[in-house]
N, C-alpha and C positions, 0 to 999 in steps of 0.2 A: 504493500500500500504506500502510495506516495505521500509526501508532506502535504500536498494540496488536498488529498483525499482525507487525511487525518484532521486537517484544520477545521474547526467548527465554523459554520456559516455565521456571518455577522448578523446581529439583530436588525430587523427592518428599521428604516429611519422613522424617528418619532416614537419609538418604543424603548423599553428597557426599564430597569428598576429605578434609575434616577428620575426619569420622566414620570413614572407611576407615583413616586414619593412626592414629587412636586404637585402632581394633580391631586393627590390626597390632601396635601396641605391647603390647596386652593379650595377644595370642597368643604373644608372644615368651617362651619358657620361661625364658630366662636373664636377663631384665631384672630381675625382682625379686630373684633370687639375687645378681646383681652388685651391686645397690644395697645389699643386706643385708651383703655382704662388705665393701664400702667403709665403711659405717657402723660395723660392728663393729671393723674395723682402725683406724678413726679414733678411736673412743671408748674402746676397750679400754685404751690406755696411760693414759687419764685416771683410770681407777678407782683405781690406787695413789695418784695425786696427791690425789684427793678424800679417801681414807682417811688419808693422812699429814696433811692439813690439819686433821683433827679428832682425830688420835691423841694421846693423852697419853704413852704409852710403847708402843713396838712393836718387839719383839725376836724374833730367830730362836729357836725354830721356830714361833712363833705365826702362824697363817694370817691372822688378823684382829687388829687392835689390841684388847687386853683393856680398856684404859682410854680414855675419850674426854675431850677437853679443848676448851675454847673459846678457847685462847690464840691460835691461828692466826686465828680469826675476829675476835677483839678487835684483833689487829694490823692488820687491814685497815681498821679505823675510826680508827686513830691519825692524828695530825696529819701526821706525816712521810709516811705512805703516801698519804693523801688529797692532800697537796700534790704528791707525785710523780705521782699519777694525773692531777691537773689539768694539770701541766706536760706530761705525755705526750700528753694530748688536744690541748692547745694546739699543741705542736710538730708532731704528726702531721697535724692538720687544716691547719695553715699550710703544711706541706711538700706535702701532697697538692694543695691549692688552687694553690699557686705552680707545681708541676710541671705541672698541667693548663694553666695560663695560658701557661707557656713552651712546653709541648709542642704546644698547639693550632696556633699559627702555624708552628712548625717542622714539624709533621706535614703541614700543608697545603702548605708549600713542597716537601717531599720526596715527598708523595703525588700531587700534581696536576701538578707542573712537572718538566720535563726540562731540565737545564742543565749546562754544562761544570763538572766538579768535583763533581758530585752524589755520586758514590761516595766521594770523599774526605771530603765533609761527613758522609755516613752513618758512615764509619769513625771520624771524630773524635767524632761523637755517641755512638758505642758505646765509645769509648776508656775512659771511666770505669768501664765494666763489665768490659772486658778487663783493664785495669790494676788491680791490687789497690787497693781504696779507701784502705787504710792508707797506701800510698805517695803517693797523690794528696793525702791529708789532711796528711801531713807537709810536703809542698810548700806547701800553702795555709796552714799554721799560721803562717808568718812574716807573711803578709798579714793574717791575723786579729789577730795581736798588734799589728802596726803601726797598724791602724785601730781598735783598741779593741773588736774583735768577739769576742775570746777570753773565755771564762767568761761568756758571755751567751746568752740564748735566741735572739737574732737570729743570732748566729754558728752556733749548733747548727742552726737552720732552714736557713741558707744552705749549710752543709757537707752536709746531708742531701739537698740538691738534686742533688748529684753522682751518687749512685746511682739516684735516682728519675726525673730528667728523661729519661734515655735510654729507659727503659721507657715512660714516658708518650708521648714523641714517636714511638717506634716503633709503638705501638698506634694512635695517631691518624694516623700516616702510612698505615698499612694501611687504616684506615677511610676516609680521604680518597681513596685509590686506588680504592675501590669506590663512592665518592660520585657520584651522578648530578647533575652540575652544571646540567643542564637545569632543575631546580627553581629554582635560584638565578637563572638567566636569565629564567625566567618571572616570578619575583617582581619583578625589576627592570623588566621590560617593563610590568608592571601598576602601576608607580610606587613600589615599595618602595625605600627608601634602603639604604645599606650596613648600617647598624645594624639596621634592621627585617629585612633579609634574613638577617643573622646570627642574630638572636634568634628569629625566627619560622620560618625555613626550615632554615638550616644546623645550628644547635645541636640542634633536635629530631631531625634525621636522624643526627646523631653521638651522640645520647644514650647508646646502649649502650656505645660505645667510651669515651665520657667517664666513664661510671660505672665501667667496668673500669679505666681509667687511674687514677681517683681511688682506687679500692679498693686496687689494687696499690701505688700510691705510699704510701698510708696504712699498709698492712701492712709495707712495707719500713721506713718511718720508725718505726713503733711498736715494732718488734723491734730497732732499731739500738742497738748497745752501744759499739763501738769508737770510732766517729766522735763520738758524744755525749761519751764520756769524754775524748777527746783535746782537743776544742774546748771542751767545757763545763768541763773542769778539775775535775770533781767538785762544782762549785757549781751546775750545772744538773742536778738530780736527776730522773731518769725512772724508770719502773717496772723496765725491764731492769737499770739500775744497782743498784737495791735487790735484785732477784732474784739477780743474780750475787754480790752481797755476802753474801746469806743462804746461798747455795751454798758459797761459800768458807769461811764460818764453820761449815759442817756443821750448820746449824740446819734440819733437814728439815721440821719443822712450818711454820716461817716461809717456807721456800722453796716448799713445796707451796701454802700459802695465797696467796703472791704469784704463783705460777705460774697459779693459777686466775684471779686478777685480771687477769693479763696476757692470758689467753686469751679471757676473756668479752667485753670491748668489741669486738674485731675481729669476733667471731662475730655479735654483735648488729648491728654496722654492715653486715656482708655481707647478713644477712637483711633488714634494713630497706631498704637501697638496691636489693636485688634486687626487693623487693616494689614499691618506688616506680617503678623503671625498667621493670618488666614482665617478661614471659617472654623478651624478645628481648635480654637482657643478653649482651654479647659477652665470653665468658670467654676471656681470653688471645687476643683477636682473632678468636675463632670464635663466630659468632652461634648462639644456642640458639633453635631454632624453636619 
């Protein structure tokens, strides 16, 4: 029998499992409604924030602000806010990167290997999540002061690894548990070294989980307030610190403008990384087909 005789006939145009799945999704009457409800519930609370950011004066019983002002928008371009924005980006990016670097080998050990004390290691890994971070930070504060890490960006980055590494390691452990190690074995048989296998085989297979771990760690760090205030001592100023300061001073225009600035970068990052990683991004450890 020839190769042509053995080859299966291609499916007719317009058929196949992919088209059937898309047709099933289109036939679902609740899919569009559910997406619409989620979008409305998510965006509706932002409407008053946007209005307050451009409101000059807005008092009851006015439904809309009668006067508009650019004070909130001008605040976003001030040196203090731009500096806090840069610090937030630096801290959150550093924390997310380090959390993935620490979580990758930890996740591999927990996901692929069975060893005595594994449950205890998992519990200790999740301890910073179970125990209030404030209590952990108060214990670490002595260490940071002794080694000159208090009131520094380095100290803030290190302390924010406490709540982020457990999430990153847990996500990557779940990804490693589903990893087909035969691909790595095949690469080594073909002559690939450990680094080549990691770069060209393992990391591409773990890309959805890595993107999810990076995003989650970035978002946790981006919105962190208490740990930054305790270790940074008010000298390391991030956007959440400015936002809470505006809220405490009852400056609603400034708080609304800063709130929009706090929300925008994470949304853009999620959209960008989702586009780069493709449709198979693992949201909270669940792959999206």
